[in-house]
C-alpha positions in Angstrom: 8.5 15.7 8.3 10.8 17.8 10.5 14.4 18.5 9.8 16.8 16.7 12.2 19.4 18.7 14.1 22.7 19.2 12.3 25.4 16.6 13.0 28.1 18.9 14.3 30.5 19.0 17.2 31.7 22.0 19.1 35.3 22.4 20.4 34.3 23.9 23.8 33.3 21.0 26.2 30.6 22.9 28.0 29.0 24.1 24.8 29.2 20.6 23.4 27.3 19.2 26.4 24.6 21.9 25.9 24.4 21.1 22.2 24.0 17.4 22.9 21.3 18.1 25.4 19.4 20.2 22.9 20.0 17.5 20.2 18.4 14.8 22.4 15.5 17.0 23.3 14.8 17.9 19.7 14.9 14.3 18.6 12.5 13.3 21.5 10.0 15.9 20.3 10.4 14.8 16.7 9.6 11.2 17.7 6.3 12.1 19.2 3.3 11.0 17.1 1.9 14.6 17.0 5.0 15.8 15.2 4.3 13.7 12.1 0.5 14.1 11.8 -1.0 13.8 8.4 -4.6 14.6 7.4 -6.0 12.6 4.5 -8.9 14.6 3.2 -12.1 13.4 1.5 -11.4 9.7 1.8 -14.3 7.8 0.1 -15.4 4.6 1.8 -17.9 2.3 0.0 -20.1 0.4 2.4 -18.9 -3.1 3.4 -15.6 -2.8 1.3 -12.1 -2.6 2.7 -10.5 0.6 1.3 -6.7 0.7 1.1 -5.6 4.3 1.6 -2.0 5.5 1.1 -0.2 7.7 3.6 3.3 9.2 3.6 4.4 8.6 7.2 7.1 6.2 6.2 6.2 3.9 9.2 3.2 2.2 10.6 0.8 4.8 12.2 0.6 4.8 16.0 -2.9 6.4 15.8 -5.6 6.4 13.1 -8.5 8.7 13.7 -11.5 9.0 11.4 -13.8 12.0 11.2 -17.6 11.6 11.4 -18.9 10.4 8.0 -20.3 13.0 5.6 -23.4 12.2 3.5 -26.6 10.4 4.1 -25.9 7.4 6.3 -27.5 4.8 8.5 -26.0 4.0 11.8 -22.8 2.1 11.1 -19.1 1.8 12.1 -15.8 2.6 10.5 -12.9 0.4 11.6 -9.2 -0.1 10.8 -8.6 -3.5 9.3 -4.9 -4.3 10.2 -5.0 -8.0 9.1 -6.1 -7.0 5.6 -3.5 -4.2 5.2 -0.7 -5.2 2.7 1.8 -2.7 4.4 1.0 -0.5 7.3 4.1 1.6 6.7 2.5 2.8 3.4 -1.3 2.2 3.8 -4.3 2.4 6.2 -7.0 -0.2 5.6 -10.5 1.1 6.6 -13.9 -0.6 6.3 -17.2 1.2 6.7 -20.0 -1.3 7.7 -23.7 -0.7 8.1 -23.7 2.7 6.5 -26.0 1.7 3.7 -24.1 3.9 1.2 -20.7 5.3 0.3 -19.5 7.8 2.8 -16.7 10.5 2.8 -14.4 11.0 5.8 -11.2 12.7 6.7 -8.5 10.5 8.3 -5.8 11.6 10.6 -2.7 9.4 10.9 0.1 9.9 13.5 
């Protein structure tokens, strides 16, 4: 998580306008999904089971990306299961289907 700008005011009106402009720009950048990216390493997904994986974004992720599975696998799919997630602000729910075995992945949440 990035540190927000300091809540201060300047006495000079021109400098205060510049400070406010910088404050707005910094906050816009901090609100972009890429500024709060988290990588969840070595997530184990059993085949045909919904795995509830904790994250620390403090909000529902805008994007969930899953790496290619590691380990011996058959052709399958990994999908996010939003309906089965108890709280998207705290967890990502993923299901690996058709893999034939437990797989390990890395998960990126933004």
